[in-house]
C-alpha positions in Angstrom: 143.2 99.2 74.0 140.8 97.9 76.9 142.5 95.7 80.2 140.7 92.3 80.6 138.6 92.6 83.6 140.2 90.2 86.4 137.1 87.1 87.0 135.9 88.4 90.9 136.8 85.9 93.3 134.6 84.2 95.7 134.8 85.2 99.0 137.6 82.2 101.0 135.7 79.6 102.6 135.9 81.4 106.5 134.5 84.5 105.5 131.2 83.0 103.8 130.8 80.9 107.1 130.9 84.0 108.8 129.1 86.0 106.6 126.4 82.5 106.9 126.3 82.8 110.7 125.6 86.6 111.1 122.2 86.0 108.2 121.6 82.9 110.4 122.1 85.0 113.8 119.7 88.0 112.4 116.8 85.6 111.5 117.2 83.6 115.1 117.1 87.3 116.1 113.9 87.7 114.2 112.3 84.5 115.0 112.9 85.0 119.1 111.2 88.2 118.9 108.3 87.0 116.6 108.2 83.9 119.1 108.0 86.4 122.9 105.4 88.1 121.3 103.2 85.8 120.1 103.5 83.9 123.4 102.2 86.9 125.8 99.2 87.9 123.4 98.7 83.9 123.9 99.1 83.8 127.1 96.7 87.2 127.7 94.3 86.4 125.6 94.0 82.7 127.1 93.7 83.8 130.4 90.6 86.6 129.4 89.4 83.3 128.0 90.0 81.7 131.5 87.8 84.6 133.3 84.8 84.4 131.0 85.5 80.8 131.0 84.6 81.7 127.3 84.6 77.8 126.3 82.0 76.6 127.8 78.8 75.8 126.3 80.8 75.8 123.2 79.1 73.6 120.9 81.1 69.9 119.5 81.9 71.4 115.9 83.7 73.9 117.4 85.8 71.6 119.8 86.8 69.9 116.4 88.0 72.9 114.8 90.0 73.8 117.8 92.0 70.0 117.9 92.4 70.3 114.2 93.5 74.1 114.1 96.0 72.5 117.1 97.1 70.0 115.1 98.0 71.6 111.7 99.7 74.0 113.7 102.0 72.3 115.7 102.8 70.6 112.1 103.4 73.9 110.7 105.5 74.8 114.4 107.4 71.9 113.2 107.6 71.9 110.0 109.1 76.1 110.2 110.9 75.6 113.1 108.9 78.6 114.7 106.7 78.1 117.9 105.4 82.1 116.7 103.1 79.9 114.1 101.1 77.8 117.2 101.1 80.5 119.7 99.8 83.4 117.3 97.2 81.2 115.4 95.8 80.8 119.2 96.3 84.0 120.0 93.9 85.1 117.5 91.5 82.0 117.9 90.9 83.2 121.1 89.1 86.7 120.5 85.8 86.4 119.0 84.9 84.0 122.2 86.3 86.6 124.3 84.4 88.8 122.5 81.0 87.5 122.4 81.8 86.7 126.3 82.9 90.0 127.2 80.8 92.2 124.8 81.4 95.7 124.5 84.1 96.0 126.7 87.6 97.2 128.0 88.3 93.7 127.8 87.3 92.8 124.0 89.5 96.1 123.2 92.5 94.4 124.4 91.9 91.3 122.9 91.7 92.9 120.1 94.6 95.0 120.4 96.6 92.0 121.5 96.0 90.3 118.3 96.6 93.1 116.2 100.2 93.6 118.3 101.0 89.5 117.6 100.1 90.0 114.0 102.4 93.1 113.6 105.1 90.9 115.2 104.5 88.2 112.9 104.4 90.5 109.7 108.2 91.8 110.7 106.3 94.5 112.1 108.9 96.1 115.7 108.6 99.3 117.5 110.9 101.1 115.4 108.6 100.4 112.3 105.8 101.9 114.7 107.6 104.8 115.7 107.9 105.8 112.0 104.7 105.2 110.7 103.4 107.5 113.6 105.8 110.3 112.9 105.1 109.8 109.0 100.9 110.1 110.1 102.3 113.6 112.9 104.1 114.7 109.6 101.5 114.4 107.7 98.9 116.1 109.3 101.4 118.9 109.9 102.0 119.5 106.0 98.0 119.5 105.7 97.9 121.7 109.1 99.9 124.3 107.1 98.3 124.3 103.4 95.2 125.0 105.4 96.8 128.0 107.3 97.8 129.1 104.1 95.1 129.1 101.7 93.4 131.0 104.7 95.8 134.4 105.0 96.0 133.7 101.2 92.2 133.6 100.7 92.9 131.0 98.0 90.6 128.2 96.4 93.6 126.7 94.6 93.9 122.8 95.7 95.9 122.5 98.7 98.2 119.2 96.9 99.6 122.2 94.4 101.4 123.3 97.2 104.8 121.4 97.4 107.3 120.8 100.0 109.1 123.4 99.5 106.4 125.9 99.8 105.7 124.5 102.9 108.9 124.6 104.3 109.5 128.2 102.9 106.4 129.4 105.0 106.8 127.1 108.0 110.3 128.7 108.4 108.6 132.2 108.5 106.7 131.6 110.5 109.0 130.5 113.2 111.0 133.5 112.7 107.6 135.1 113.5 107.2 133.0 116.5 110.5 134.0 118.1 109.5 138.1 117.4 106.6 137.4 119.5 108.1 135.9 122.2 110.6 138.7 122.2 107.8 141.1 122.2 106.0 139.2 124.8 109.5 139.0 127.4 110.1 142.8 126.5 110.1 145.7 129.2 106.9 148.2 128.9 108.3 150.3 127.3 110.1 148.5 124.2 107.0 146.3 124.3 104.9 149.4 123.2 107.7 150.3 120.2 107.3 146.2 118.7 103.5 146.0 118.7 103.6 148.3 115.5 106.8 145.6 114.4 104.8 142.5 115.2 101.6 143.7 113.4 103.6 144.6 110.4 105.6 141.0 110.2 101.7 139.3 110.9 100.7 141.8 107.6 103.9 140.2 105.9 103.1 136.3 106.4 99.6 137.3 104.8 101.1 138.7 101.3 103.9 136.0 101.8 101.3 133.2 102.0 99.0 134.9 98.7 102.7 134.7 96.9 102.9 131.4 97.3 99.3 130.5 97.1 99.1 132.1 93.5 102.7 130.6 92.6 101.4 127.1 93.4 98.3 127.9 91.3 99.8 128.6 88.5 102.6 125.8 88.8 100.2 123.2 88.2 98.4 124.8 85.6 101.2 124.5 84.0 101.9 121.1 84.7 98.3 119.7 83.3 99.9 121.1 79.9 101.2 118.6 77.4 103.5 121.0 75.6 104.7 118.3 73.3 101.2 117.7 72.8 100.5 120.5 71.6 103.7 121.3 69.1 102.9 117.9 67.1 99.4 119.4 66.9 100.9 122.4 65.2 103.2 120.6 63.3 100.6 118.0 62.1 98.5 121.0 60.8 101.3 123.2 59.0 101.1 119.2 57.0 97.7 119.2 56.3 97.5 123.2 55.3 100.3 122.1 52.7 98.6 119.6 51.0 94.8 121.5 51.5 93.3 121.9 48.1 90.4 124.1 49.1 90.6 127.4 50.1 88.0 127.3 53.4 89.3 124.6 54.4 92.7 126.5 54.4 91.6 129.1 56.2 90.6 127.4 59.2 94.0 125.2 59.2 95.4 128.9 58.9 93.1 130.0 61.5 93.8 127.4 64.1 97.4 127.0 63.8 97.5 130.8 64.9 95.3 130.2 67.9 97.7 127.4 68.9 101.1 129.4 68.4 99.3 132.1 70.6 98.4 130.2 73.2 102.0 128.5 73.2 103.9 132.2 73.6 101.4 132.8 76.0 102.6 129.2 78.7 105.9 131.0 77.2 104.7 133.9 78.5 103.5 132.0 81.7 106.6 130.3 82.3 109.6 133.4 82.1 107.0 134.6 84.6 106.8 132.1 86.9 110.9 132.1 86.8 111.2 135.7 87.2 109.3 135.4 90.5 111.6 131.9 91.9 114.2 134.8 91.6 112.0 137.5 93.7 111.1 134.6 95.9 114.6 134.4 96.6 115.4 137.7 97.2 112.0 138.4 99.2 113.1 135.7 101.5 116.7 137.2 102.3 115.1 140.5 102.9 112.4 139.1 105.9 116.0 137.8 107.2 117.6 140.8 107.8 114.6 142.2 109.7 114.0 139.4 110.9 117.5 139.5 112.4 117.3 143.4 113.6 113.9 142.2 115.3 115.3 139.9 117.2 118.2 141.4 118.5 116.4 144.4 119.8 115.9 142.5 123.4 119.8 143.5 123.5 119.1 147.2 123.0 118.0 149.8 125.1 114.7 152.2 124.5 116.6 155.5 122.8 119.0 152.8 120.5 115.3 150.8 119.8 114.1 154.6 118.7 117.1 155.6 116.3 116.8 152.6 114.8 113.1 152.3 114.4 113.2 154.2 110.4 115.2 151.5 109.2 113.4 148.8 110.5 110.3 150.8 108.6 112.6 151.2 105.2 112.8 147.4 105.8 109.6 146.9 105.8 108.3 148.7 103.7 110.7 147.6 101.3 109.1 143.9 102.1 105.6 144.7 101.2 106.9 147.1 98.2 108.3 143.9 96.7 105.6 141.4 97.7 103.5 144.0 95.9 105.3 143.6 93.0 105.3 139.7 93.6 101.4 139.5 94.0 101.0 142.3 90.1 103.5 139.8 88.5 101.4 136.8 89.5 97.7 138.2 89.0 99.8 139.3 85.3 100.8 135.3 85.1 97.5 134.4 85.8 95.7 136.6 83.0 97.6 134.4 80.4 96.1 131.4 81.0 92.7 132.8 80.1 
């Protein structure tokens, strides 16, 4: 038996008053910021107008427009109780006069920049928004660079957008480990540096193989996403229904052949999905093996040359295991690619 829910009681009057006060304070704070920013823009552009005497020689029509604009914005300011509208309008109105008077110069660019800042504050754009936008742009450029690097190392011609954030993160981690290993190599003693040379070269080769695996798996995953499996199943069912009612032997043979081809395609797509799922599990295993190798390599700076020579065989074995695993992954992906043809 369900218990009837009690209707929500309205918040006490004092609580609602505090909430309204907080909202009003937030609105007032934004208004103050807009007003200060727009006034600064108005003052800067107004000063440049005065420097270039940009209003001299202005036609009577332009002067009339100036007075009308002042009147309209004054009305808007009073109605909205927000002086930022008045200052913003004139900060922007001054820009074309400054550009015409100053020509293509730093002053004209400064006037345009001031206008952009004023508009930004008027639309609620703060330094936090600008910082977030800049960091977002930097992140996008970083991702673009990573995609180009992966495609260059793998010598692949897939669409860069097929490399997802997960692929980029995996490659970035391995690249970071390689950078740390190179720092160890750079700061090592001469005797140890000679022993590390071969290991660094091998790790760079592994990075190229890893990029190839990422590109191939991304390409196949992208291909699978373009296939509408439900549509294929629906088409097969429709063809089977047509076959059941067909009376002509030639039509039956054609329908049977078409159904067979579509079913074979479905089987190949199933095999392709299975192959990609296996690749994902193998990639996890390869990642752990790579971490183990890099941990081993990064701790070598704390050992002496004799200890390093003794452990070199172990590192060679780890590298060979990784190379073998990546080769198997690549072969599996090549076989999977054949299924899509």
